N, C-alpha and C positions, 0 to 999 in steps of 0.2 A: 795051369792052376785054374780051378773052377771060378766062375764069376760069382760075386756076392750080389744077390738081387734084393736084399732087405734094405729098406731106407735107413739111413743113419738115425740114431737116437738123438733127441733134442731135449732141452730143458722142459720139464713138465711131464715128460713121458713116465709111465709106470712100468717097471720091469718085474715086480713081484706083487702079490696080494698082501698089502700092508694093513688091510682092515680086518682080515680074519684073525680071531684070537682063539686058539685051541683050548686053552685052560682057563678056569675061572680066575677072576681078579682077586687074589688073596689079600686080605687086609689083616693087620695085627689085631689080636685080642687085647683088651685092656691090660696094661702092664707088661706086655711082651717086649723083649729086648733083642738087639742084634749087635754084633761086634764084627767089624771088618778089619783084618790085619794086613799090613803091607810090609813085606820084606823084599822090596824091589827097588831098583834104581830109577829115579826120575829120568824120563826121555829115553830109556833103554828098551822100550817096547810099549805096547798099548795097555798092558794089564793094569798099570797104576791108575791111569785115567779112567779106564773102563770100570774099575772097582770103586773109584770115587763116585762115578755115576750110579753104580749099584747101591752104594751107601746112601746116597741122596734119595734114591727110589725107595729104599727100605724105610727111611725117615718119613717120606711122604705117605707110605702105606700104614703109618701109625706106630712103627716100632721105635722104641727108645734106643737110638742108634749111636754107637761110638766107633771111632776109628783109632787104631793103634798103629803108629809109625815106629818101626824099630829096625835095627840093622840099617841097610841101605835105604829102607823106607823113609827114614827121617829126611832124605833129600827131597821128598815130595813137599815137605812142609817149610822149606827154606824160602825166605823172601827172594824174589828175583827182579830183574830189570836191567836194561842197558840202554843208554849210558848211565841212567840213575835207576834206583829201585822204583818199581812200578811202571817203568817205561817198557812197552812191549816191542822188543827188537825185531820180531817176526811174528807172523800170524801163528797163534797157538803157544807162543813163548810163555805166557802167563796162565795157561790152562789150569795147572795144578793150584796156583794161588787163588784164582777166581773160583774154582769149584770148591775148594776148602772153605773159603769165605762164605759162599752161598750155603754150603752144608751147615756151617756153624750158625749163620743167620737164621736158618730154619730150625734151630734147636739141637743140632748134632754136637757131639763132644769129640774133640780130637786130642790124642795124647802122643807125645814123642819121647823116646828113650834118651835120657841125658848121656848115657855112655856112648851110644852110637853118634850122637850129636857132636860130642867133644873128642872122644878117643879115636873114632873112625874117620870123621869128616872135618875135624878142626873148627867147629862152629860153637858159638855160645848160644844161650837161650834167646838173646836179643836178635839172633838171625832168623828165628821162627816167625811165621805169619802170625799176626796178632790174634789171640784167642786160643792158640794151641797150648795145651798144658804140658810142660815138661815133667817127666816122671823118672824116678829112680829105676835103674835097670832091674832091681829085684821086684819092682811092681809089674813088669811085663808079664811074667807068668801068673802073678796073682790076679791081674786084670782078666786074663783068660779064664782062670779058675773060678773067679766070681761070676762071670757070665755063664760058665758051664753049670754052676750050682743053681742058677736061675733059669736053666733050660733055654738059654738064649740061642738064637741062630748065630753061628760063628762061621764066617767065611775067611779062611786063611789063604793068603796069597804069597807065594814064593816064586822068585825067579833067580836064576844063577847065571 
């Protein structure tokens, strides 16, 4: 086996050019909206958390941004903790809760489908992170259609 002659990487080393930005930094025009939908299970992959970060970034770029949690996506909005709610049992355990709270504190709106909450996952509205607005399952499509009518950017996220 050939010898590796490259010194080991250490904290503070740079492996990629993180300063070069290829595209212009796009900001929202006044009144522009964005909707990010989640049909994914919490902790079953990175897409749920990545798109929470995307929604926060859209909000910071000036878009009037909403999040829709439906189907298994409602699991992102459930209060967590162990042994009590709010206690972080392991690093990253409360990532979803913390990011949703940060998003809402910065003016974002979060909606959760009541059907998925109760019928699919056996939770009530009191299980949601404070500030999340429960909605009728018939509102899920209408929320998307209203954003479409307003030419909003819509990011749909699905995992199976």
